C-alpha positions as CSV (number, residue, x, y, z in Angstrom):
1,X,104.8,-61.6,-115.8
2,X,107.2,-62.6,-118.6
3,X,109.4,-65.6,-118.2
4,X,112.6,-63.7,-118.8
5,X,111.8,-61.2,-116.1
6,X,110.7,-63.9,-113.7
7,X,113.8,-65.9,-114.4
8,X,116.0,-62.9,-113.5
9,X,114.1,-62.3,-110.3
10,X,114.3,-66.0,-109.5
11,X,118.1,-66.0,-110.0
12,X,118.4,-63.1,-107.6
13,X,116.3,-65.0,-105.0
14,X,118.5,-68.1,-105.4
15,X,121.7,-66.0,-104.9
16,X,120.6,-63.6,-102.1
17,X,118.1,-65.7,-100.2
18,X,118.9,-69.3,-100.8
19,X,122.6,-68.5,-101.3
20,X,123.2,-71.2,-103.9
21,X,126.4,-71.5,-105.8
22,X,126.9,-69.6,-109.1
23,X,127.2,-72.9,-110.9
24,X,123.8,-74.1,-109.6
25,X,122.2,-70.7,-110.5
26,X,123.6,-71.0,-114.0
27,X,122.1,-74.5,-114.3
28,X,118.6,-73.2,-113.3
29,X,118.9,-70.3,-115.7
30,X,119.9,-72.5,-118.6
31,X,116.9,-74.8,-118.0
32,X,114.5,-71.8,-117.9
33,X,116.1,-70.5,-121.2
34,X,115.5,-73.8,-122.8
35,X,111.8,-73.6,-121.6
36,X,111.5,-70.1,-123.1
37,X,112.8,-71.4,-126.5
38,X,109.9,-73.8,-126.5
39,X,107.2,-71.2,-125.8
40,X,105.3,-69.1,-128.3
41,X,104.2,-66.7,-125.5
42,X,106.4,-66.3,-122.5
43,X,103.7,-65.1,-120.1
44,X,104.2,-67.5,-117.1
45,X,100.5,-67.4,-116.2
46,X,99.8,-69.2,-119.5
47,X,102.2,-72.1,-118.8
48,X,100.3,-75.2,-117.8
49,X,101.2,-78.9,-117.2
50,X,100.6,-79.8,-120.8
51,X,103.0,-77.1,-121.9
52,X,105.7,-78.5,-119.6
53,X,105.0,-82.1,-120.6
54,X,105.4,-81.1,-124.2
55,X,108.7,-79.3,-123.5
56,X,110.1,-82.3,-121.7
57,X,108.9,-84.7,-124.4
58,X,110.7,-82.6,-127.1
59,X,113.8,-82.7,-125.0
60,X,113.6,-86.5,-124.8
61,X,113.1,-86.7,-128.6
62,X,116.2,-84.7,-129.3
63,X,118.2,-87.1,-127.2
64,X,118.7,-85.3,-123.8
65,X,119.8,-87.6,-121.1
66,X,117.3,-88.8,-118.5
67,X,119.3,-87.1,-115.8
68,X,118.9,-83.8,-117.7
69,X,115.1,-84.3,-118.0
70,X,114.9,-85.0,-114.3
71,X,117.0,-81.9,-113.5
72,X,114.8,-79.7,-115.7
73,X,111.7,-81.1,-114.0
74,X,113.2,-80.1,-110.6
75,X,114.0,-76.7,-112.0
76,X,110.5,-75.8,-113.0
77,X,109.1,-77.3,-109.8
78,X,111.3,-74.9,-107.8
79,X,110.7,-72.0,-110.1
80,X,106.9,-72.2,-110.0
81,X,106.9,-72.8,-106.2
82,X,108.7,-69.5,-105.9
83,X,106.4,-67.8,-108.5
84,X,103.3,-69.0,-106.6
85,X,104.8,-67.9,-103.2
86,X,105.5,-64.4,-104.6
87,X,102.1,-64.0,-106.3
88,X,103.4,-64.2,-109.9
89,X,101.0,-67.1,-110.7
90,X,97.8,-68.2,-109.1
91,X,98.4,-72.0,-109.5
92,X,101.4,-74.3,-109.7
93,X,101.4,-76.2,-113.1
94,X,104.0,-78.6,-111.9
95,X,101.9,-80.3,-109.2
96,X,100.9,-83.1,-111.7
97,X,104.2,-83.2,-113.5
98,X,106.0,-86.6,-113.0
99,X,109.7,-86.6,-112.5
100,X,111.4,-89.3,-114.6
101,X,113.6,-91.7,-112.7
102,X,117.3,-91.3,-113.3
103,X,119.1,-94.1,-114.9
104,X,121.7,-95.3,-112.4
105,X,125.1,-95.1,-114.0
106,X,127.9,-96.3,-111.8
107,X,130.8,-93.8,-111.7
108,X,134.2,-94.6,-113.2
109,X,136.5,-95.9,-110.5
110,X,140.3,-96.5,-110.8
111,X,141.8,-99.3,-108.8
112,X,144.0,-98.5,-105.8
113,X,146.9,-100.2,-107.5
114,X,146.6,-98.2,-110.7
115,X,146.3,-94.9,-108.9
116,X,149.3,-95.7,-106.8
117,X,151.2,-96.3,-110.1
118,X,150.0,-93.0,-111.6
119,X,150.8,-91.0,-108.4
120,X,154.2,-92.6,-108.1
121,X,154.9,-91.7,-111.7
122,X,153.9,-88.1,-111.0
123,X,156.1,-88.0,-108.0
124,X,159.1,-89.1,-110.1
125,X,158.2,-86.6,-112.8
126,X,158.2,-83.8,-110.2
127,X,161.5,-84.8,-108.7
128,X,163.4,-82.5,-111.1
129,X,161.7,-79.5,-109.6
130,X,159.5,-78.4,-112.5
131,X,156.8,-76.2,-111.0
132,X,153.9,-77.5,-113.1
133,X,154.9,-81.2,-112.4
134,X,155.1,-80.4,-108.7
135,X,151.7,-78.7,-108.8
136,X,150.1,-81.6,-110.7
137,X,151.4,-84.2,-108.3
138,X,150.2,-82.2,-105.3
139,X,146.8,-81.5,-106.9
140,X,146.0,-85.2,-107.8
141,X,147.3,-86.4,-104.5
142,X,144.9,-84.1,-102.7
143,X,142.0,-84.8,-104.9
144,X,142.3,-88.5,-104.3
145,X,143.3,-88.3,-100.6
146,X,140.5,-85.9,-99.5
147,X,137.9,-86.9,-102.1
148,X,137.1,-83.2,-102.7
149,X,135.2,-81.7,-105.7
150,X,137.0,-79.8,-108.4
151,X,135.2,-76.6,-107.4
152,X,136.4,-77.1,-103.8
153,X,139.9,-77.7,-104.9
154,X,140.0,-74.5,-107.1
155,X,138.5,-72.6,-104.2
156,X,141.3,-73.5,-101.7
157,X,143.6,-70.8,-100.4
158,X,147.1,-71.4,-98.9
159,X,145.5,-71.0,-95.5
160,X,143.0,-73.8,-96.2
161,X,145.8,-76.3,-95.6
162,X,146.8,-77.3,-92.0
163,X,150.1,-79.0,-92.7
164,X,150.7,-80.0,-89.1
165,X,147.3,-81.8,-88.7
166,X,147.2,-82.9,-92.4
167,X,143.7,-81.5,-92.9
168,X,142.1,-79.2,-95.5
169,X,139.3,-76.8,-94.8
170,X,136.8,-77.0,-97.6
171,X,133.8,-74.8,-98.6
172,X,131.4,-77.2,-100.2
173,X,127.9,-76.9,-101.8
174,X,125.6,-74.5,-100.1
175,X,128.6,-72.7,-98.6
176,X,129.0,-75.5,-96.0
177,X,132.4,-75.8,-94.4
178,X,134.0,-79.1,-93.5
179,X,137.5,-80.2,-92.5
180,X,138.8,-83.3,-94.3
181,X,142.0,-85.2,-93.4
182,X,144.6,-86.3,-96.0
183,X,147.5,-88.8,-95.8
184,X,151.3,-88.5,-95.7
185,X,151.8,-88.8,-99.4
186,X,149.5,-85.9,-100.1
187,X,151.1,-83.9,-97.3
188,X,154.6,-84.5,-98.7
189,X,153.5,-83.5,-102.2
190,X,151.8,-80.3,-100.9
191,X,154.9,-79.4,-98.9
192,X,157.1,-79.9,-102.0
193,X,154.7,-77.8,-104.1
194,X,154.4,-74.9,-101.5
195,X,158.2,-74.7,-101.0
196,X,159.6,-75.5,-104.4
197,X,156.9,-74.5,-107.0
198,X,154.2,-72.1,-105.8
199,X,156.7,-69.2,-105.1
200,X,157.8,-69.5,-108.8
201,X,154.3,-69.5,-110.1
202,X,153.0,-66.7,-107.9
203,X,155.8,-64.5,-109.1
204,X,154.5,-64.8,-112.6
205,X,151.1,-63.2,-111.7
206,X,149.8,-60.3,-109.8
207,X,149.6,-62.1,-106.4
208,X,146.9,-64.3,-105.2
209,X,146.1,-66.4,-102.1
210,X,144.8,-69.3,-104.1
211,X,146.6,-72.6,-103.3
212,X,146.9,-74.0,-106.8
213,X,148.0,-71.7,-109.6
214,X,148.2,-71.8,-113.4
215,X,151.2,-71.3,-115.6
216,X,150.8,-67.5,-115.5
217,X,150.4,-67.3,-111.8
218,X,146.7,-66.9,-111.6
219,X,144.1,-69.0,-109.8
220,X,143.9,-72.4,-111.4
221,X,140.6,-73.0,-113.3
222,X,138.4,-76.2,-113.1
223,X,139.0,-76.7,-116.9
224,X,142.7,-76.9,-116.3
225,X,142.2,-79.5,-113.6
226,X,140.0,-81.5,-115.9
227,X,142.7,-81.6,-118.5
228,X,145.4,-82.8,-116.1
229,X,143.2,-85.5,-114.6
230,X,141.9,-86.7,-118.0
231,X,145.5,-87.0,-119.3
232,X,146.8,-88.9,-116.2
233,X,143.8,-90.9,-115.1
234,X,141.8,-91.8,-118.2
235,X,144.3,-94.5,-119.3
236,X,143.9,-96.5,-116.1
237,X,140.0,-96.4,-116.1
238,X,139.4,-97.8,-119.6
239,X,137.4,-94.7,-120.5
240,X,138.2,-92.1,-123.0
241,X,137.4,-89.1,-120.9
242,X,137.3,-88.8,-117.1
243,X,137.4,-85.8,-114.8
244,X,138.3,-85.0,-111.2
245,X,135.1,-86.7,-110.0
246,X,136.8,-90.0,-110.9
247,X,139.3,-89.4,-108.1
248,X,136.5,-88.5,-105.7
249,X,134.5,-91.7,-106.7
250,X,137.7,-93.8,-106.3
251,X,138.5,-92.3,-102.9
252,X,134.9,-93.1,-101.6
253,X,134.9,-96.6,-103.1
254,X,138.3,-97.4,-101.6
255,X,137.3,-96.1,-98.2
256,X,134.3,-98.4,-98.2
257,X,136.3,-101.3,-99.5
258,X,138.7,-100.7,-96.7
259,X,135.9,-100.9,-94.1
260,X,135.1,-97.2,-93.5
261,X,131.7,-96.4,-92.0
262,X,129.2,-95.0,-94.5
263,X,128.5,-92.0,-92.2
264,X,132.1,-91.2,-92.0
265,X,132.4,-91.3,-95.8
266,X,129.4,-89.0,-96.0
267,X,131.1,-86.5,-93.8
268,X,134.3,-86.7,-95.8
269,X,132.6,-86.2,-99.1
270,X,130.2,-83.5,-97.8
271,X,127.0,-85.2,-98.9
272,X,123.8,-83.7,-97.5
273,X,122.1,-87.1,-97.8
274,X,123.3,-90.5,-96.9
275,X,121.4,-91.8,-99.9
276,X,123.9,-90.0,-102.2
277,X,126.8,-91.8,-100.5
278,X,125.2,-95.2,-100.8
279,X,125.9,-95.4,-104.5
280,X,129.5,-96.4,-103.5
281,X,128.2,-99.5,-101.7
282,X,126.7,-100.5,-105.1
283,X,130.1,-99.9,-106.7
284,X,131.8,-102.0,-104.1
285,X,129.2,-104.7,-104.5
286,X,129.8,-104.8,-108.3
287,X,133.5,-105.2,-107.7
288,X,132.9,-108.0,-105.1
289,X,130.6,-109.8,-107.6
290,X,133.2,-109.6,-110.3
291,X,135.9,-111.0,-108.1
292,X,133.5,-113.8,-106.9
293,X,132.7,-114.8,-110.5
294,X,136.3,-115.0,-111.4
295,X,137.5,-116.8,-108.3
296,X,134.7,-119.1,-107.0
297,X,134.6,-122.6,-108.7
298,X,130.8,-122.7,-108.4
299,X,130.2,-119.1,-109.5
């Protein structure tokens, strides 16, 4: 079976059987296309462990990140397990393939004080009633207050918000639903957006139930959210480019700094594994160590 044909059937399996998100399926497909570009013959029965090792070595030589190499290794493991199960190959060439360890890169985190200043500035900017300013303020308040992903934010409908209970219903990875609380500043900002801005924006489009809208009244794209977050948050993190995940990282870190239980933070963030959440204890430890070195006379 040709790799291109197998990759297409694999993508269908991921969508219809495993019900993975479109973004995850695109990542699998991109990794398999990269493998195909490395092969002289795309018959999957001819791919062995040495072929895969050579492919990953070339990726390393061209400067691909260790995390990318690890993801591609995981992709071919999943792909060949599927191919073996469905009889497309007689042996799995990934059984002796070693997954490189990911380099642990601590996420960018903004301080609670700096975020308070940014969000206060956005509230002031929105006070004149500009629809986009009101939207941006509500959007960043919610990203920080609920710690949700950008894909989750863009997938929200108006009905996702329970204004009385101050909670948001989110569809996360793997189509898993969770309900996340948010605070009074976020609720006030969302109320202002829904009453003073969204009707103006929705009138510019063809009508949509999406919560956050673009300038033309359509559903807001993740790219637009990235642009807003980068413009507003990058200056207070000391990094040139940051995205919505910085607000998610900051929310998780500040929760743990404030004494929140790790399991509760896991539920809020929608992590499948507690191990994923534990990185934020490392971030908090780094911050604690920095304060200790600055403050203790015997540090």
